[in-house]
N, C-alpha and C positions, 0 to 999 in steps of 0.2 A: 396023306397025313391028315388026321382028323383036326377039324377047326376047334379052337379053344372055345369052351362053353362060357357064355356071358352069364354071370350070376343073376338070378331073378332079383328084381327090385324089391326091397323090403316093403311089406304091407304096412301102410301108415297106421293101421289099427294095432299093429304089434309094437309100435314105437312108444317109448315112455312119453308121458306128457311133459312138455317143456314150457317154462314161463314165457310170456309174451316178449319180455325184454330182459337184458342183463340187469337193468336197474331193479326190476321187480324181483328177480332171483336174489340179488344181493340184499334187498330189503327183507324178503321172506326169511333169508338166512339169519338176519339180525333178530327178527321176531322169534324164530325157532330157538335161537341161542338164549334170548331173554326168557322164553318160556321154560327153558331148562335150568334157569337160575343164574345165567351169566350176568353179573352186575354191570360189566362194561357195555354189553349189548342193551340192557335196559336203560342205562344212562344215556346211550345214543338216542334211543327212542324218546326219552324224557326231554333231552335238549332240543330235539327236532320239533316236538309238538307242544310242550308245556307253555312256552311263551304265548302262543296264540290262544291256548286254553285259558290262561290266566286273564288275558285281555278280554276274552269272550265272557268269562264269568264275572270279572270285575265290573264290566259295563252293565250287566244284567242284574247281578245280585249285590254289587257293592264290594269294596275292598275287604270289609270285615268278614264276609262269607266266602269270598273267591278262593282263598288259600285252602280253607277246609273242604270246599266242594271239589277243588282240584285233587286234593289228597285222597278224598273218598273215591273219586273217579279212577285214579291210578291204582288204588287198592283193588278195585273191581277189575281193571284191566289186567293186573298181574295174576289174579286168580283165574282169569279166562284165557290168558295168552296161549297156553298149550293147545287150545282148540281153535285158535284163529287161523284162517287161511285167506290169503288175498294180498293184493298189492298195497302200495302206499296210500292211494286214494281211498280204498276200502278201509284201511286202518284208521285213517283220519276221520272218515264218516263214523266209524264204530266208536272211536274215542269220544267224539262230540255228541253222539247219541246217548252214551252213558252219562256224560256230563249234564246234558239237558234233562235227563230223567232225574238225576240227583237234585238238580235245581228246582224242578217242578215239585219234587218231594218236599223241599224246603219251603217253597211258596205255600204248599198246602198246609204244612205244619204252622206256618205263620198267618194262615187265614187269607192269603192273597191268591187269587186265581187269575190265569191269563184271560185277556179280553177275547171275546168271541169275534170272529171275523165273518163278514158277509162277502161272499165271492162276487166279483164284478167281471163282466165279459172282457176278455183281453183286448177286444177291438176298441174299447173305451180308453185304453191306456195311452196310446200314442207311442212315441219312441222313448225307451227307458234309458236314462243316462247310465254310464258305466259306474258301478258301485265304487270301484277303486278310485276313479277320478273324483267322485264327490268327496270321499274320505280324504283324499290327498290335499284338498284345498284348505283343510284345517292346518293350523300352524304347527301341529305336531301330533304324535300318537295320543298323548293324554287329552289334548283338546278334542281330537276326533272321537275318542271313546266317551268323553263327557257329553258331547253333542248326541252321540247315538244313544247313550244311556238315558237321555231325556225323552226319547221316543216311547210310544206305547210298547209294552213288553213284546207283543207278537211281531211288531214291525222291527224292533231293535234286534231281536234274535235273528231274524231273517237277513237284515242288513249286515250284521256281524258275521254270520256264516258265509255270506256272499263276498263281502268286501275284505274282512279281516282274515278269516280262515281260508278263503279262496275256493269254496265249494261251488259247483255249478247248480243250476236250478233243480235238476232231478235229485241230486244228493241232498240238497236242503229240504226238498219236499219229503224225502224218505225220513229225515231226521225229525222234522216237526210234525209229521203225520198229516200233511195237507197236499192238495193237488198242486202240480206245477203252476197252474193258472193262479191259484190262491197265493202261492209264493210270489209270483210276479206282481200281483196286486199289492201285497204287503211291502215288497221291495219298492215298488213305485211310490207308494204313499210315504214310506220312510225317507226315500231319497228326495222327494219333492219337499218334505219338511226340512231336511238338512240343507237343501239348496236355498230355501227361503232364509234359513238362519245365516247362511254364508254368503248371501247375495251381496255382490259388490266387493267381496274379499279379493277375488282374482277375476281376470277377464274370462268371459265364457259362461259365468254362472247365470246371467240373465237369459241366455237361450235355454238353460235347463228349466227355469221356472215357467217357460212358455209351453212345456210339454203337455 
């Protein structure tokens, strides 16, 4: 009696690409639906990302311009949604890249330009405090944003993207067009300034000022 033939294993090259995770698959489905004009899908994206977007723009551009910049950002996002491919992290970086470009356009129109940064060797920095921990020592979100907004623009946007938006160094570097080392320098300077402002508010701040 002939033995049963075991089917050949499928060639991986013949298999359809699959998302890395169910979360990304679900998120991409939401993006695709929004790109087709599904209002509920777009509302889900807006609810997920707009609060951080408003905080970012409010701290850097002021409340008077933040809403207009956010609206302009979302209009551009809607126009380009059908061509977007990527997970949630990529979408977040994309949205904030658009927002930053619109903010820079506004600064140029108002005659304000970002400060130039001189890159410092990372070996000079010491240990960098966690951006989230520094922001958390403020009494609330509004107080934290007010403090961050008082930093030089280049430091403020890096600290906001790291601490408020939650992007990692490489993602921030791609958005602001600087090297990861320059991003770390700007974050270090900004966080040192915040730590000095908040020194004594809660235990542990004195160790940050010694970095």
